[in-house]
Short mmCIF file of the C-alpha atoms (twelve columns), coordinates in Angstrom:
data_MODEL
# 
_entry.id   MODEL 
# 
loop_
_atom_site.group_PDB 
_atom_site.id 
_atom_site.type_symbol 
_atom_site.label_atom_id 
_atom_site.label_alt_id 
_atom_site.label_comp_id 
_atom_site.label_asym_id 
_atom_site.label_seq_id 
_atom_site.Cartn_x 
_atom_site.Cartn_y 
_atom_site.Cartn_z 
_atom_site.pdbx_PDB_model_num 
ATOM 1  C CA . UNK A 1  31.899 -7.210  14.677  1 
ATOM 2  C CA . UNK A 2  31.150 -6.440  11.022  1 
ATOM 3  C CA . UNK A 3  28.143 -4.465  9.820   1 
ATOM 4  C CA . UNK A 4  26.661 -7.629  8.325   1 
ATOM 5  C CA . UNK A 5  26.980 -9.449  11.659  1 
ATOM 6  C CA . UNK A 6  25.362 -6.527  13.472  1 
ATOM 7  C CA . UNK A 7  22.483 -6.456  10.987  1 
ATOM 8  C CA . UNK A 8  21.970 -10.203 11.354  1 
ATOM 9  C CA . UNK A 9  21.766 -9.802  15.149  1 
ATOM 10 C CA . UNK A 10 19.200 -7.024  14.769  1 
ATOM 11 C CA . UNK A 11 17.205 -9.175  12.340  1 
ATOM 12 C CA . UNK A 12 17.229 -12.156 14.712  1 
ATOM 13 C CA . UNK A 13 16.169 -10.010 17.666  1 
ATOM 14 C CA . UNK A 14 13.361 -8.437  15.613  1 
ATOM 15 C CA . UNK A 15 12.055 -11.787 14.380  1 
ATOM 16 C CA . UNK A 16 11.882 -13.020 17.965  1 
ATOM 17 C CA . UNK A 17 9.518  -10.148 18.835  1 
ATOM 18 C CA . UNK A 18 6.998  -10.347 15.986  1 
ATOM 19 C CA . UNK A 19 4.144  -12.828 15.580  1 
ATOM 20 C CA . UNK A 20 4.996  -15.990 13.623  1 
ATOM 21 C CA . UNK A 21 2.430  -15.241 10.902  1 
ATOM 22 C CA . UNK A 22 3.880  -11.765 10.337  1 
ATOM 23 C CA . UNK A 23 7.374  -13.304 10.093  1 
ATOM 24 C CA . UNK A 24 6.130  -15.798 7.480   1 
ATOM 25 C CA . UNK A 25 4.538  -13.011 5.434   1 
ATOM 26 C CA . UNK A 26 7.712  -10.925 5.568   1 
ATOM 27 C CA . UNK A 27 9.856  -13.928 4.655   1 
ATOM 28 C CA . UNK A 28 7.595  -14.769 1.711   1 
ATOM 29 C CA . UNK A 29 7.689  -11.151 0.479   1 
ATOM 30 C CA . UNK A 30 11.493 -11.071 0.759   1 
ATOM 31 C CA . UNK A 31 11.769 -14.316 -1.229  1 
ATOM 32 C CA . UNK A 32 9.454  -12.904 -3.920  1 
ATOM 33 C CA . UNK A 33 11.656 -9.831  -4.245  1 
ATOM 34 C CA . UNK A 34 14.804 -11.943 -4.432  1 
ATOM 35 C CA . UNK A 35 13.227 -14.208 -7.075  1 
ATOM 36 C CA . UNK A 36 12.057 -11.221 -9.127  1 
ATOM 37 C CA . UNK A 37 15.647 -10.347 -10.034 1 
ATOM 38 C CA . UNK A 38 15.388 -6.838  -8.587  1 
ATOM 39 C CA . UNK A 39 18.560 -7.357  -6.567  1 
ATOM 40 C CA . UNK A 40 20.563 -7.570  -9.808  1 
ATOM 41 C CA . UNK A 41 19.537 -3.984  -10.625 1 
ATOM 42 C CA . UNK A 42 20.434 -2.555  -7.212  1 
ATOM 43 C CA . UNK A 43 23.550 -0.463  -6.784  1 
ATOM 44 C CA . UNK A 44 26.502 -2.186  -5.203  1 
ATOM 45 C CA . UNK A 45 28.611 -0.856  -2.370  1 
ATOM 46 C CA . UNK A 46 30.556 2.198   -3.522  1 
ATOM 47 C CA . UNK A 47 28.629 2.633   -6.770  1 
ATOM 48 C CA . UNK A 48 27.335 6.167   -7.332  1 
ATOM 49 C CA . UNK A 49 23.581 6.553   -7.826  1 
ATOM 50 C CA . UNK A 50 22.173 8.148   -10.969 1 
ATOM 51 C CA . UNK A 51 21.377 11.837  -10.733 1 
ATOM 52 C CA . UNK A 52 17.905 12.450  -9.312  1 
ATOM 53 C CA . UNK A 53 15.587 15.145  -8.038  1 
ATOM 54 C CA . UNK A 54 13.223 14.595  -5.115  1 
ATOM 55 C CA . UNK A 55 10.730 16.769  -3.255  1 
ATOM 56 C CA . UNK A 56 10.735 17.231  0.497   1 
ATOM 57 C CA . UNK A 57 7.587  17.141  2.633   1 
ATOM 58 C CA . UNK A 58 6.888  20.787  1.757   1 
ATOM 59 C CA . UNK A 59 7.182  20.238  -1.997  1 
ATOM 60 C CA . UNK A 60 10.621 21.851  -2.383  1 
ATOM 61 C CA . UNK A 61 12.734 20.025  -4.994  1 
ATOM 62 C CA . UNK A 62 16.326 19.008  -4.356  1 
ATOM 63 C CA . UNK A 63 18.775 17.893  -7.043  1 
ATOM 64 C CA . UNK A 64 21.373 15.305  -6.074  1 
ATOM 65 C CA . UNK A 65 24.142 16.861  -8.185  1 
ATOM 66 C CA . UNK A 66 23.641 20.271  -6.590  1 
ATOM 67 C CA . UNK A 67 23.672 18.756  -3.103  1 
ATOM 68 C CA . UNK A 68 26.751 16.626  -3.829  1 
ATOM 69 C CA . UNK A 69 28.617 19.767  -4.877  1 
ATOM 70 C CA . UNK A 70 28.522 20.744  -1.183  1 
ATOM 71 C CA . UNK A 71 29.889 17.413  0.086   1 
ATOM 72 C CA . UNK A 72 28.628 13.910  0.924   1 
ATOM 73 C CA . UNK A 73 24.921 13.231  0.643   1 
ATOM 74 C CA . UNK A 74 22.817 11.065  2.948   1 
ATOM 75 C CA . UNK A 75 19.251 10.114  2.031   1 
ATOM 76 C CA . UNK A 76 16.665 9.161   4.610   1 
ATOM 77 C CA . UNK A 77 13.311 7.872   3.436   1 
ATOM 78 C CA . UNK A 78 10.687 8.284   6.141   1 
ATOM 79 C CA . UNK A 79 7.648  6.118   5.497   1 
ATOM 80 C CA . UNK A 80 5.450  7.707   8.115   1 
ATOM 81 C CA . UNK A 81 3.893  6.230   11.216  1 
ATOM 82 C CA . UNK A 82 0.936  4.318   9.868   1 
# 
């Protein structure tokens, strides 16, 4: 099974568990993003991101170039639990 197929299965299973109104809102928001043209500006698979600097939860800054000098870099954006 490909990653895309796996993601589609997860999406289908998730949609089956949420209220219909919430699914409509999410679908409408996704369509608005697609229609905005933002997808055209997104990086494609295998494209390197621009250099950036981000703070952690304690305010310490991390530079992507410095981190990449040590090997591969994985970013995880945690939105919280609200």
